[in-house]
C-alpha positions as CSV (number, residue, x, y, z in Angstrom):
1,M,0.0,0.0,0.0
2,Q,1.4,3.4,-1.0
3,T,2.3,5.7,1.9
4,R,0.3,8.9,1.9
5,Y,2.2,12.1,1.8
6,V,2.5,14.2,4.9
7,P,2.8,17.9,4.1
8,N,4.9,20.3,6.2
9,L,3.2,23.6,5.4
10,T,2.5,26.8,7.4
11,G,1.4,30.3,6.6
12,I,0.2,31.1,3.1
13,P,1.4,27.9,1.4
14,E,-0.8,25.9,3.8
15,T,-3.9,27.5,2.2
16,M,-3.3,25.3,-0.8
17,L,-4.7,22.5,1.4
18,W,-7.8,24.5,2.3
19,T,-8.7,25.2,-1.3
20,L,-8.0,21.5,-2.2
21,H,-10.3,20.4,0.7
22,C,-13.1,22.5,-0.5
23,R,-12.8,21.5,-4.2
24,A,-12.6,17.8,-3.3
25,G,-15.5,18.1,-1.0
26,E,-17.6,19.6,-3.7
27,A,-16.4,17.1,-6.3
28,K,-17.5,14.2,-4.0
29,R,-21.1,15.4,-3.9
30,P,-23.5,13.8,-6.4
31,D,-25.1,17.3,-6.8
32,G,-21.7,19.1,-6.8
33,V,-21.2,22.0,-9.2
34,L,-17.5,21.1,-9.7
35,K,-16.2,17.9,-11.3
36,D,-12.5,17.5,-10.3
37,A,-11.2,13.9,-10.4
38,E,-7.6,15.1,-9.9
39,A,-8.5,17.1,-6.7
40,L,-10.1,13.9,-5.3
41,R,-7.0,11.9,-6.1
42,I,-4.6,14.4,-4.5
43,H,-6.8,14.9,-1.5
44,G,-6.9,11.2,-0.9
45,A,-3.1,10.9,-1.2
46,I,-2.3,13.4,1.5
47,D,-2.1,12.5,5.2
48,Y,-3.5,15.6,6.8
49,D,-6.4,16.3,9.1
50,F,-8.3,18.5,6.8
51,E,-11.5,18.8,8.9
52,K,-9.5,19.6,12.1
53,S,-7.9,22.5,10.4
54,F,-10.6,23.7,8.0
55,G,-13.8,22.2,9.2
56,R,-16.3,20.5,6.8
57,A,-15.7,21.3,3.2
58,E,-17.9,24.3,2.2
59,P,-18.7,25.3,-1.4
60,S,-17.4,28.9,-1.6
61,L,-13.9,28.1,-2.9
62,A,-15.3,25.5,-5.3
63,I,-17.8,28.1,-6.6
64,R,-14.8,30.4,-7.2
65,A,-13.1,27.7,-9.2
66,V,-16.3,27.1,-11.3
67,E,-16.6,30.7,-12.1
68,M,-13.0,31.0,-13.1
69,D,-13.3,27.9,-15.2
70,R,-16.2,29.4,-17.0
71,V,-14.4,32.6,-17.9
72,L,-11.2,30.8,-19.0
73,R,-13.1,28.2,-20.9
74,A,-14.8,30.9,-23.0
75,W,-11.4,32.5,-23.7
76,L,-9.9,29.2,-24.8
77,A,-12.8,28.7,-27.2
78,T,-11.3,31.6,-29.2
79,H,-7.7,31.1,-28.2
80,P,-7.3,27.3,-28.2
81,E,-3.5,27.6,-28.4
82,G,-3.3,30.5,-25.9
83,F,-0.8,30.8,-23.1
84,V,-2.2,30.7,-19.6
85,V,-0.3,31.8,-16.5
86,S,-1.6,30.7,-13.1
87,L,0.0,32.6,-10.3
88,G,0.3,31.1,-6.8
89,E,-1.4,27.9,-8.1
90,G,-0.6,25.5,-5.3
91,L,-2.5,22.3,-5.8
92,E,-5.1,23.8,-8.0
93,T,-6.0,21.5,-10.9
94,Q,-7.6,24.0,-13.3
95,A,-5.2,23.1,-16.1
96,Q,-6.3,19.5,-15.9
97,R,-9.9,20.4,-15.9
98,L,-9.6,22.7,-18.9
99,D,-6.8,21.2,-21.0
100,N,-7.8,21.0,-24.6
101,G,-4.6,19.4,-25.8
102,Q,-3.4,22.6,-27.4
103,L,-3.1,25.3,-24.7
104,R,0.2,26.1,-22.9
105,W,0.0,26.6,-19.1
106,L,2.6,28.0,-16.8
107,S,2.1,27.3,-13.1
108,V,4.0,29.8,-10.9
109,D,4.4,29.3,-7.2
110,L,7.0,29.5,-4.4
111,P,9.6,26.7,-4.4
112,E,8.2,24.9,-1.3
113,A,4.7,25.0,-2.8
114,M,5.9,23.8,-6.2
115,A,7.8,20.9,-4.7
116,I,4.5,19.6,-3.3
117,R,2.7,20.2,-6.5
118,E,5.2,18.2,-8.4
119,R,4.6,15.2,-6.2
120,F,1.1,14.9,-7.7
121,L,1.2,16.8,-11.0
122,T,4.1,16.2,-13.4
123,P,5.0,19.1,-15.7
124,N,5.5,18.6,-19.4
125,E,6.2,20.7,-22.6
126,R,2.7,22.3,-22.4
127,L,1.9,22.2,-18.7
128,M,4.9,23.9,-17.2
129,H,6.0,24.7,-13.7
130,L,8.2,27.6,-12.5
131,P,9.2,27.8,-8.8
132,V,9.3,31.5,-8.2
133,S,7.2,34.1,-6.4
134,A,4.4,35.6,-8.5
135,L,6.0,39.0,-7.7
136,D,9.2,37.9,-9.3
137,R,8.9,39.4,-12.8
138,A,11.2,36.6,-14.2
139,W,8.1,34.5,-15.0
140,M,7.1,37.1,-17.6
141,D,10.1,36.1,-19.7
142,R,8.7,32.6,-20.0
143,V,5.5,33.7,-21.6
144,D,4.9,33.3,-25.4
145,A,2.2,35.9,-26.2
146,S,1.9,35.0,-29.9
147,K,-1.5,33.2,-29.4
148,G,-2.9,35.3,-26.6
149,V,-2.2,35.5,-22.9
150,F,-4.5,34.9,-19.9
151,I,-3.3,35.4,-16.3
152,V,-5.1,33.8,-13.4
153,A,-4.5,34.7,-9.8
154,Q,-6.9,32.5,-7.8
155,G,-6.9,33.1,-4.1
156,L,-3.6,35.1,-4.2
157,F,-3.8,38.9,-4.4
158,M,-5.4,39.3,-0.9
159,Y,-2.2,38.0,0.6
160,F,-0.1,40.8,-0.9
161,E,0.3,44.4,0.2
162,E,-1.8,46.8,-1.9
163,D,1.3,48.4,-3.4
164,D,2.5,45.0,-4.6
165,V,-0.9,44.3,-6.3
166,R,-0.9,47.8,-7.8
167,R,2.6,47.4,-9.3
168,L,1.9,43.9,-10.6
169,V,-1.4,44.9,-12.3
170,A,0.4,47.9,-13.9
171,D,3.2,45.8,-15.1
172,L,0.9,43.2,-16.6
173,A,-1.0,45.8,-18.5
174,E,2.2,47.2,-19.9
175,R,4.0,43.9,-20.6
176,F,1.0,42.0,-22.1
177,P,-1.3,44.3,-24.2
178,G,-4.5,42.6,-25.2
179,A,-4.1,40.0,-22.4
180,E,-6.8,39.2,-19.8
181,L,-6.5,38.9,-16.0
182,L,-8.7,37.0,-13.6
183,F,-8.5,37.2,-9.9
184,D,-10.6,37.4,-6.7
185,T,-10.9,39.8,-3.9
186,V,-12.0,40.0,-0.3
187,P,-13.8,43.1,1.1
188,R,-12.1,45.5,3.5
189,W,-14.0,44.3,6.6
190,F,-12.8,40.7,6.1
191,S,-9.2,41.8,5.5
192,R,-9.3,43.7,8.8
193,R,-10.6,40.6,10.6
194,T,-7.7,38.5,9.3
195,L,-5.2,41.1,10.4
196,K,-6.5,41.0,13.9
197,G,-6.5,37.2,13.9
198,L,-9.3,35.1,12.4
199,H,-9.6,31.4,13.1
200,R,-11.2,29.1,10.6
201,T,-11.3,26.5,13.4
202,L,-9.8,26.2,16.8
203,A,-6.8,24.5,15.2
204,Y,-6.3,26.9,12.2
205,R,-5.8,30.6,12.0
206,L,-6.1,32.2,8.6
207,P,-3.0,34.0,7.3
208,P,-3.3,37.8,7.3
209,M,-4.9,39.2,4.1
210,P,-3.5,42.7,3.9
211,W,-5.3,43.7,0.6
212,G,-9.0,44.0,1.0
213,I,-11.2,46.2,-1.3
214,N,-14.9,46.7,-1.6
215,R,-16.7,45.9,-4.9
216,D,-17.7,49.5,-5.6
217,E,-14.1,50.6,-5.4
218,L,-12.6,48.0,-7.7
219,E,-13.1,49.4,-11.2
220,V,-12.0,53.0,-10.4
221,T,-9.0,51.7,-8.5
222,L,-7.8,49.3,-11.2
223,R,-8.2,52.0,-13.9
224,R,-6.2,54.4,-11.8
225,W,-3.5,51.8,-11.4
226,A,-3.4,50.9,-15.1
227,P,-5.0,53.3,-17.6
228,R,-4.5,50.6,-20.3
229,I,-7.4,48.6,-18.9
230,R,-10.2,48.2,-21.5
231,Q,-12.9,46.5,-19.5
232,V,-13.6,45.3,-15.9
233,E,-16.3,42.7,-15.1
234,L,-17.2,41.9,-11.5
235,T,-19.0,38.7,-10.4
236,P,-20.1,38.0,-6.8
237,Y,-20.3,34.4,-5.5
238,S,-23.6,32.6,-5.9
239,F,-24.4,29.5,-3.9
240,P,-26.2,26.7,-5.7
241,R,-28.0,25.1,-2.8
242,G,-28.7,25.0,0.9
243,L,-29.1,27.8,3.4
244,L,-26.5,30.0,1.8
245,R,-28.5,30.1,-1.4
246,F,-31.4,31.7,0.5
247,V,-29.3,33.8,3.0
248,Y,-26.2,34.8,1.1
249,N,-27.3,35.1,-2.6
250,P,-29.9,37.8,-1.9
251,L,-27.1,40.0,-0.5
252,N,-25.9,40.4,-4.0
253,E,-29.0,42.4,-4.7
254,V,-28.8,44.7,-1.7
255,P,-26.8,47.9,-2.5
256,W,-24.9,48.3,0.7
257,A,-24.2,44.6,1.3
258,R,-23.3,43.7,-2.3
259,E,-20.3,46.0,-2.2
260,R,-18.9,44.1,0.8
261,V,-18.7,40.6,-0.4
262,P,-16.0,38.5,-2.1
263,T,-15.8,39.1,-5.9
264,V,-14.3,37.5,-9.0
265,V,-12.7,40.2,-11.2
266,H,-12.1,39.8,-14.9
267,V,-9.9,42.5,-16.5
268,R,-9.2,43.0,-20.2
269,F,-6.1,45.0,-21.1
270,A,-6.1,47.3,-24.2
271,E,-4.0,46.4,-27.2
272,R,-0.9,48.3,-27.9
273,G,-1.8,51.7,-29.5
274,A,-5.5,51.4,-28.6
């Protein structure tokens, strides 16, 4: 019998186990909105008390993955040989869910996170790995923009300082004209809670999330950071079932509340000279 892998993670890298737990939990459900066989395989191969740290798997992070898959799948329909960069990817298996046999995918993450990823997901000529920080601009030199570029930062930017996010977005707009960027945000109140110390369970405290921003601030802030932005689309989370469907989803229609919920952000950069 194969020995299950025992991860030794703390801080932000440990969050890769949280997102894996939620995706696998959703994929196990017969009525789940996410199909992710690779997440189930990896989850089962790791010796870690997921429920002790993160509690029961809840759907929000799986819903985020579904929404990001939807946006990226639509882009791949018109850019089948496009180049996708996934920043801070951890154990995310989006490339495996969306692989059309033609795309090129560059997974970027810290060396300690990438070492764990490569225990379960082997890179190849199209699905590539690079063990550097997302803030290290060296990854940009690995991108072939000839067939289009799409950058994904799932569950990442909130762990950066605002100035780091600002500079990175501005650099992306300048370096990759015509590219698209997809990321998610947490509201200011949630960011403040994590800075004070927010426990997911008695055994697990969330890492600080320094960058929080409310939904109504997003577009004007991004355009101030990068004037070359052509379009900004904002999508709040929408739960498919259970109590949250009836309690949380209506908040997306309440003016004050909807500006203070997590949001998926889809940015299109202008072409050079546009």
